[in-house]
C-alpha positions in Angstrom: -4.7 28.7 41.4 -7.4 26.2 40.5 -6.1 26.1 36.9 -2.6 25.0 38.0 -3.9 22.3 40.3 -6.2 21.0 37.5 -3.3 20.9 35.0 -1.1 19.0 37.5 -3.9 16.5 38.1 -4.5 15.9 34.4 -0.8 15.6 33.4 -0.3 13.3 30.4 1.3 9.9 30.9 3.7 8.8 28.2 4.8 5.2 27.6 7.8 4.0 25.7 8.0 0.4 24.6 11.4 -1.3 23.8 12.0 -4.2 21.3 11.2 -6.7 24.0 7.8 -5.1 24.9 9.1 -3.7 28.2 7.1 -0.5 29.1 8.6 2.6 30.7 6.6 5.6 31.8 8.4 8.8 30.9 7.8 12.6 31.0 6.5 14.4 28.0 10.0 15.9 27.3 11.6 12.4 27.4 8.9 11.1 25.1 9.5 13.7 22.5 13.2 13.2 22.6 12.8 9.4 22.2 10.4 10.0 19.3 12.9 12.4 17.7 15.6 9.8 17.9 13.3 7.2 16.4 12.2 9.4 13.5 15.8 10.4 12.7 16.8 6.7 12.5 13.8 6.0 10.3 14.6 9.0 8.0 18.2 7.7 7.6 16.9 4.3 6.6 14.5 5.7 4.0 17.3 7.8 2.5 19.7 4.8 2.4 16.9 2.8 0.7 16.3 5.7 -1.7 12.7 6.0 -0.6 12.8 9.8 -0.7 9.0 10.4 -0.5 8.9 8.5 2.7 12.0 10.3 4.0 10.4 13.7 3.2 7.3 12.7 5.2 9.5 11.7 8.2 11.4 15.0 7.8 8.2 16.9 8.3 7.4 14.8 11.4 10.8 15.5 12.8 10.2 19.3 12.3 7.0 19.0 14.2 8.5 17.1 17.1 11.4 19.6 17.3 8.8 22.4 17.5 7.1 20.6 20.4 10.4 20.2 22.2 11.2 23.9 21.8 7.7 24.7 23.1 8.3 22.5 26.1 11.6 24.3 26.8 10.0 27.7 26.4 12.1 28.7 23.5 
């Protein structure tokens, strides 16, 4: 019982910043989904610019974020 209340009290706070500097506080799940979208866009840009080494690095980061999302969903 104490463990659960401790976890609830120490829950992470995630911030998302838009292009104008506006800050939004979001859940961990929302943060990972936002990060995934951002990384996918970045990977596409690197592929279009034929920067394949950078695209491969981003691909690995995308894989890690997807794993975190699955872990959050209990899959």
